[in-house]
C-alpha positions as CSV (number, residue, x, y, z in Angstrom):
1,M,0.3,0.3,0.1
2,V,1.2,3.7,-0.7
3,S,1.8,5.6,2.2
4,I,-0.4,8.8,1.9
5,P,-0.9,11.6,4.2
6,G,-4.7,11.6,5.4
7,A,-5.0,8.0,4.0
8,E,-5.7,5.2,6.4
9,I,-2.4,3.2,7.5
10,V,-3.6,-0.7,7.5
11,P,-1.0,-3.9,8.6
12,S,0.6,-5.4,5.8
13,L,-0.3,-8.7,5.4
14,E,3.2,-9.9,6.8
15,D,1.9,-7.9,10.1
16,L,-1.4,-9.7,10.0
17,I,-0.2,-12.9,9.9
18,K,2.2,-12.1,12.9
19,K,-0.4,-10.7,15.2
20,G,-2.7,-13.7,14.4
21,S,-0.3,-16.0,15.3
22,E,0.5,-14.2,18.9
23,Q,-3.2,-14.6,19.3
24,F,-4.1,-18.0,18.2
25,E,-1.2,-19.0,20.8
26,K,-2.8,-17.0,23.4
27,I,-6.1,-18.3,23.0
28,F,-5.7,-21.9,22.2
29,E,-2.4,-22.1,23.9
30,T,-0.8,-23.8,21.2
31,E,1.0,-23.1,17.7
32,P,-0.5,-22.2,14.8
33,M,0.4,-24.5,11.4
34,I,-1.2,-22.8,8.8
35,V,-2.5,-19.4,7.2
36,G,-5.0,-19.2,4.5
37,Y,-5.4,-15.4,3.4
38,S,-7.4,-13.4,0.6
39,P,-7.2,-10.2,-0.1
40,G,-10.5,-7.8,-0.8
41,R,-10.9,-6.1,-4.0
42,V,-12.1,-3.2,-5.6
43,N,-14.2,-2.9,-8.6
44,L,-13.1,-0.1,-11.1
45,I,-16.0,-0.6,-13.3
46,G,-18.8,-2.9,-14.3
47,D,-21.5,-3.1,-11.1
48,H,-24.5,-5.3,-10.9
49,V,-23.6,-6.8,-14.5
50,D,-22.2,-10.1,-13.2
51,Y,-25.5,-11.6,-12.4
52,N,-26.7,-10.7,-15.8
53,D,-23.7,-12.6,-17.8
54,G,-21.9,-9.2,-18.3
55,L,-18.4,-8.0,-17.9
56,V,-16.9,-6.5,-15.0
57,L,-13.5,-5.0,-14.4
58,P,-11.7,-5.3,-10.5
59,M,-9.1,-5.5,-8.8
60,A,-7.7,-7.3,-5.7
61,I,-6.4,-4.8,-3.3
62,P,-3.8,-5.3,-0.6
63,V,-6.2,-5.5,2.6
64,Y,-6.5,-9.1,3.7
65,T,-8.5,-11.4,5.6
66,V,-6.4,-13.9,7.2
67,I,-7.3,-17.2,8.9
68,I,-4.3,-19.1,11.2
69,G,-4.6,-22.3,12.6
70,A,-4.1,-25.9,13.4
71,P,-5.5,-29.1,13.5
72,N,-6.7,-30.4,17.1
73,N,-7.4,-33.5,18.7
74,F,-10.8,-33.0,19.4
75,Q,-13.9,-33.9,17.2
76,I,-15.1,-30.2,17.0
77,C,-13.5,-27.4,15.2
78,R,-13.8,-24.2,17.1
79,I,-13.4,-21.0,15.3
80,E,-13.2,-17.5,16.6
81,T,-13.2,-13.9,15.0
82,L,-11.1,-11.0,16.4
83,S,-13.0,-8.6,14.3
84,D,-15.5,-6.2,16.6
85,K,-17.7,-5.4,13.7
86,T,-19.3,-9.1,13.8
87,E,-22.0,-10.0,15.6
88,N,-22.1,-12.0,18.9
89,P,-20.7,-14.5,19.6
90,K,-17.8,-14.5,18.6
91,R,-16.5,-17.9,18.7
92,V,-18.5,-20.9,17.0
93,E,-17.9,-24.8,17.2
94,L,-18.9,-27.2,14.9
95,K,-18.9,-30.7,13.6
96,F,-18.5,-31.7,9.7
97,D,-21.3,-34.1,10.0
98,S,-23.8,-31.1,11.4
99,L,-23.5,-27.9,9.4
100,T,-26.9,-26.0,9.9
101,I,-27.2,-22.1,8.9
102,G,-27.7,-20.5,11.9
103,P,-26.6,-17.5,14.1
104,P,-24.0,-15.3,14.1
105,S,-24.2,-14.4,10.4
106,W,-20.9,-14.8,10.1
107,S,-20.1,-18.1,10.6
108,N,-22.8,-19.3,7.8
109,Y,-19.8,-18.0,5.4
110,V,-17.4,-20.4,7.1
111,K,-19.8,-23.1,7.4
112,G,-21.0,-23.1,3.7
113,V,-17.0,-23.1,2.7
114,I,-16.5,-26.1,4.9
115,S,-19.5,-28.0,3.4
116,T,-18.5,-27.2,0.2
117,F,-14.9,-27.9,0.6
118,P,-13.9,-31.3,-1.6
119,G,-10.4,-32.3,0.4
120,I,-9.9,-34.2,3.3
121,K,-11.4,-32.4,6.9
122,K,-9.8,-32.6,9.7
123,P,-11.0,-31.1,13.2
124,F,-9.1,-27.7,13.8
125,D,-8.7,-24.2,16.2
126,A,-8.9,-21.2,14.2
127,I,-8.7,-17.5,14.5
128,I,-10.3,-14.9,11.9
129,L,-8.7,-11.7,11.5
130,S,-8.9,-8.8,9.0
131,S,-8.0,-5.5,7.4
132,I,-10.8,-5.1,4.8
133,P,-13.6,-2.9,6.2
134,I,-16.7,-5.1,6.7
135,G,-19.9,-3.7,4.8
136,A,-17.9,-1.2,2.7
137,G,-18.6,-3.3,-0.4
138,L,-14.6,-4.1,-0.7
139,S,-15.4,-7.8,-0.5
140,S,-15.1,-8.9,3.1
141,S,-17.5,-11.7,2.5
142,A,-15.7,-13.3,-0.8
143,A,-12.4,-12.7,1.2
144,L,-13.5,-14.8,4.2
145,E,-14.7,-17.4,2.2
146,V,-11.6,-17.9,-0.1
147,A,-9.5,-17.5,2.8
148,F,-11.0,-20.2,4.8
149,F,-10.8,-22.4,1.8
150,N,-7.4,-22.0,1.1
151,F,-7.0,-22.6,5.1
152,L,-8.9,-25.9,4.7
153,Q,-6.7,-26.5,1.8
154,G,-3.2,-26.2,3.6
155,L,-5.1,-28.2,6.6
156,S,-5.2,-30.9,4.3
157,G,-2.2,-31.5,3.2
158,S,-2.4,-32.4,-0.1
159,D,-2.9,-31.0,-3.8
160,L,-6.7,-30.7,-4.5
161,G,-6.1,-30.8,-8.2
162,I,-8.8,-28.4,-9.0
163,S,-8.1,-24.8,-10.7
164,K,-8.7,-21.6,-9.4
165,Q,-11.8,-20.9,-11.4
166,E,-13.2,-24.0,-9.5
167,I,-12.4,-22.8,-6.0
168,A,-14.2,-19.4,-7.0
169,L,-16.8,-21.4,-7.8
170,L,-17.0,-23.5,-4.9
171,C,-16.8,-20.5,-2.5
172,Q,-19.8,-18.7,-4.7
173,G,-21.9,-21.4,-4.0
174,A,-21.3,-22.0,-0.7
175,E,-22.1,-17.9,-0.1
176,H,-25.5,-18.9,-2.0
177,T,-26.6,-21.9,0.2
178,F,-25.3,-20.6,3.4
179,A,-25.1,-17.1,3.6
180,G,-28.4,-16.7,1.2
181,V,-27.0,-14.0,-0.9
182,P,-27.3,-14.6,-4.5
183,C,-24.0,-13.2,-5.4
184,G,-22.5,-13.2,-8.6
185,I,-18.6,-14.5,-9.7
186,M,-17.0,-11.4,-9.6
187,D,-15.7,-11.0,-6.1
188,Q,-15.0,-14.4,-5.8
189,F,-12.9,-14.6,-9.3
190,V,-10.8,-11.5,-8.4
191,V,-9.7,-12.6,-5.0
192,V,-8.7,-16.0,-6.4
193,M,-7.1,-15.0,-9.6
194,G,-5.8,-11.4,-9.4
195,E,-2.4,-10.0,-9.8
196,K,-0.3,-7.7,-9.0
197,D,-0.2,-4.8,-11.5
198,H,-3.3,-5.8,-13.2
199,A,-7.0,-5.2,-12.8
200,L,-8.8,-8.5,-14.0
201,L,-11.6,-8.6,-17.1
202,I,-14.1,-10.8,-16.0
203,D,-16.8,-12.6,-18.6
204,C,-18.9,-13.6,-16.5
205,R,-21.1,-15.8,-18.8
206,S,-17.9,-17.9,-20.4
207,L,-15.9,-17.5,-17.3
208,S,-12.8,-16.4,-18.8
209,T,-10.5,-13.8,-17.7
210,E,-7.9,-11.2,-19.1
211,L,-5.1,-9.7,-17.0
212,V,-5.4,-5.7,-18.0
213,P,-1.6,-4.1,-17.1
214,L,-2.4,-1.2,-14.4
215,I,1.4,-0.4,-13.7
216,S,2.2,3.4,-13.6
217,D,3.5,5.4,-10.9
218,D,1.3,8.4,-12.1
219,I,-1.8,7.1,-11.2
220,V,-3.3,5.3,-7.8
221,I,-6.7,4.3,-6.9
222,L,-8.3,6.4,-4.1
223,V,-11.3,4.3,-2.0
224,A,-13.1,6.6,-0.1
225,N,-15.1,4.5,2.6
226,S,-18.4,6.7,3.6
227,N,-19.0,4.1,6.9
228,I,-22.6,3.7,5.4
229,R,-23.0,0.3,5.6
230,H,-24.8,-1.8,2.9
231,E,-26.4,-5.2,3.2
232,L,-26.4,-7.2,-0.1
233,S,-29.0,-10.1,1.7
234,G,-31.2,-7.4,1.6
235,S,-34.3,-7.4,-0.3
236,E,-33.0,-4.0,-2.8
237,Y,-30.4,-6.5,-4.1
238,S,-32.6,-9.4,-4.8
239,S,-35.4,-7.4,-6.3
240,R,-33.1,-5.9,-8.5
241,R,-31.9,-9.3,-9.5
242,K,-35.0,-10.4,-10.2
243,N,-36.4,-7.9,-12.2
244,C,-33.8,-8.1,-14.5
245,E,-34.3,-11.6,-15.2
246,Q,-37.7,-11.2,-15.5
247,V,-36.8,-8.6,-18.4
248,A,-34.5,-11.0,-19.8
249,S,-37.2,-13.7,-19.8
250,Q,-40.0,-11.7,-21.3
251,L,-37.6,-10.4,-24.1
252,G,-36.7,-14.2,-24.8
253,K,-33.0,-13.9,-23.8
254,S,-31.3,-15.8,-21.5
255,S,-29.6,-12.7,-19.7
256,L,-29.8,-9.1,-20.3
257,R,-26.2,-9.4,-21.9
258,D,-28.1,-10.8,-25.1
259,V,-30.5,-7.4,-25.3
260,S,-29.4,-4.5,-27.4
261,M,-30.2,-0.9,-26.7
262,K,-32.3,-0.8,-29.7
263,E,-34.3,-4.6,-28.6
264,L,-34.4,-2.7,-25.4
265,E,-36.0,1.1,-26.6
266,T,-38.7,-1.1,-28.9
267,S,-39.6,-2.9,-25.7
268,Q,-40.1,0.4,-23.6
269,T,-43.4,0.6,-23.9
270,V,-44.5,-2.9,-22.7
271,L,-42.4,-2.5,-19.7
272,P,-42.8,-1.3,-16.1
273,L,-40.4,1.9,-16.3
274,V,-38.1,0.6,-13.1
275,Q,-37.2,-2.3,-15.2
276,Y,-36.6,-0.3,-18.4
277,H,-34.2,1.8,-16.1
278,Y,-32.4,-1.3,-14.4
279,S,-32.1,-2.7,-18.0
280,R,-30.8,0.2,-19.7
281,H,-27.9,0.2,-17.0
282,V,-27.2,-3.1,-17.1
283,I,-26.8,-3.1,-20.9
284,T,-24.8,0.4,-21.1
285,E,-22.8,-0.9,-18.1
286,I,-21.6,-4.1,-19.9
287,E,-20.6,-1.5,-23.3
288,R,-18.9,0.8,-20.7
289,T,-16.6,-1.9,-19.3
290,L,-15.2,-3.3,-22.5
291,S,-14.6,0.2,-23.5
292,A,-13.0,0.8,-20.2
293,S,-10.8,-2.3,-20.7
294,E,-9.4,-1.3,-23.7
295,A,-8.7,2.1,-22.4
296,L,-6.5,0.9,-19.6
297,K,-4.6,-1.4,-22.1
298,K,-4.0,1.7,-23.7
299,S,-3.1,3.9,-20.6
300,D,-6.0,6.1,-21.8
301,Y,-6.9,7.7,-18.1
302,V,-8.8,10.5,-19.7
303,I,-11.3,8.1,-21.2
304,F,-11.2,5.1,-18.5
305,G,-12.3,8.0,-15.6
306,A,-15.0,9.6,-17.8
307,L,-16.6,6.0,-18.3
308,M,-16.0,5.4,-14.3
309,T,-18.4,8.6,-14.2
310,Q,-20.7,7.7,-16.6
311,S,-21.2,4.5,-14.6
312,H,-21.9,6.5,-11.3
313,I,-24.6,8.3,-12.8
314,S,-26.0,5.4,-14.4
315,L,-25.8,3.4,-10.8
316,R,-27.4,6.5,-9.2
317,D,-30.2,7.4,-12.0
318,D,-31.2,4.0,-13.4
319,Y,-30.0,1.5,-10.9
320,K,-30.7,3.5,-7.9
321,V,-28.2,2.1,-6.2
322,S,-26.3,5.5,-5.0
323,V,-27.2,7.3,-1.5
324,P,-26.9,11.1,-1.4
325,E,-23.4,11.2,0.9
326,I,-21.8,8.8,-1.9
327,D,-23.0,11.2,-4.5
328,E,-21.5,14.3,-2.9
329,L,-18.0,12.2,-2.7
330,C,-18.0,11.7,-6.2
331,E,-18.9,15.0,-6.9
332,I,-16.4,16.5,-4.6
333,A,-13.5,14.0,-6.1
334,L,-14.4,15.4,-9.5
335,E,-14.0,18.9,-8.5
336,S,-10.5,18.1,-7.0
337,E,-7.5,18.6,-9.3
338,G,-5.9,15.4,-11.2
339,V,-8.8,13.2,-11.0
340,Y,-10.0,11.4,-13.8
341,G,-13.1,10.0,-13.0
342,S,-15.2,8.6,-9.6
343,R,-18.2,6.1,-9.1
344,I,-19.9,4.6,-6.4
345,T,-18.7,0.6,-6.0
346,G,-19.7,-2.2,-5.0
347,G,-23.5,-3.1,-4.1
348,G,-24.5,0.3,-3.6
349,F,-26.2,1.9,-0.8
350,G,-23.7,3.2,0.6
351,G,-20.0,1.8,1.2
352,C,-17.1,3.2,-0.9
353,T,-16.2,5.4,-4.1
354,V,-13.5,4.6,-5.9
355,T,-11.4,7.4,-8.1
356,L,-8.8,7.5,-10.6
357,V,-6.7,10.1,-9.7
358,R,-3.0,11.2,-10.5
359,A,-0.3,10.5,-7.6
360,D,0.9,14.0,-7.1
361,K,-2.7,15.1,-6.5
362,V,-4.0,12.5,-4.4
363,E,-3.2,14.1,-1.0
364,S,-4.8,17.3,-2.0
365,T,-8.0,15.4,-3.3
366,I,-7.8,13.4,0.3
367,S,-7.8,17.1,1.7
368,N,-10.4,18.7,-0.3
369,M,-12.7,15.5,0.2
370,K,-12.3,15.6,3.8
371,S,-12.8,19.4,4.1
372,K,-16.5,19.5,1.9
373,S,-17.9,16.1,2.7
374,R,-20.4,16.1,5.7
375,I,-19.4,12.9,7.1
376,S,-16.6,10.8,8.1
377,V,-14.4,9.3,5.5
378,D,-12.0,6.8,5.6
379,F,-9.6,7.1,2.7
380,Y,-7.0,4.0,1.2
381,V,-4.7,4.4,-1.8
382,F,-4.3,1.3,-3.3
383,K,-2.1,-0.2,-6.2
384,P,-3.3,-3.8,-7.5
385,A,-2.3,-6.8,-5.2
386,G,-1.8,-10.5,-6.0
387,G,-4.7,-13.0,-5.2
388,A,-5.1,-15.5,-2.2
389,N,-2.6,-18.3,-0.7
390,H,-2.3,-20.6,2.0
391,I,1.4,-21.1,3.6
392,K,2.8,-23.5,6.5
393,L,4.1,-21.7,9.1
394,P,7.7,-22.8,10.7
395,S,7.3,-24.2,14.3
396,K,9.2,-22.2,17.1
397,K,10.9,-26.1,17.9
398,S,12.7,-25.9,14.9
399,L,14.0,-22.3,15.0
């Protein structure tokens, strides 16, 4: 992470692992053996199109969820979260043969991953810690799933022989079945497959991916967390997904990916107005994402930034997932010198904005946004990070 005055300082992956290892020893009175970790993600452009078979362009970011643990000699798994932002209880105990959906809600993501894990399962003790803001739209849920999958893979001690794509799909299925969130594939794909200095263009229909270079000392990604929390399992998300599916079905298509703007305009008189607007966002957002990826390949940040801003307007006016505080943050950012574009990112109804800004102007942009915003905002400056993995910790006895 780039250190910038006014931006939050978050622990490195190494610092998280060190802290987590110390806490694990205190809590469980034994040495940890395995770490599974996953980055968060920010979506540069292409929101609410993943579940419409569209194109998305996220990047992994260097904030992490870390699972640290070791096998135990009991018949139960003991899992404790160190996050003060998740609901109580902070510890759950479970058995592999009796996984049930139930409170606390954070445990359902873990149970879902355990239930879908295809390898050898050994009873374990584990702790969860994270530097990803929860509820900010930076993929804390997918990071938890993928980090836990990697932890289980390291714990099993064997190569599962499955691809990164299969891991992402298994984690998505866990979120569908146990957490009850009908999410698309974007989050799991990018936290599994992300690469340093690259964004990841994902075709959510074919599941093909393309790394798009984002390597420049001249620009950075500025994320502003409004601290207004959203809940993707709420009715708003499900309602929009259902409306999109209904329009595609009515027009005889498998998804809105197959609907052109001309076809939508022709059908405008037979569609409810709200469905027309939702569909217009999806169709134009897919086009914007493709254009944005081409602009990024050419390092054309002017065009890329303009497309980001157009995306925000569409999410605000057509898809109606923004809120006044987020709109204000984007407006202030766009008034700042050196800013190419700014938009809401993630599920919406709060969360974060993402802004493409010249590196030499990011400090003044943060200062401007802080002074003019009516809400308390946390700022993060990112470069693209690598994806999830697991590591085996050395024993102190062998050192």
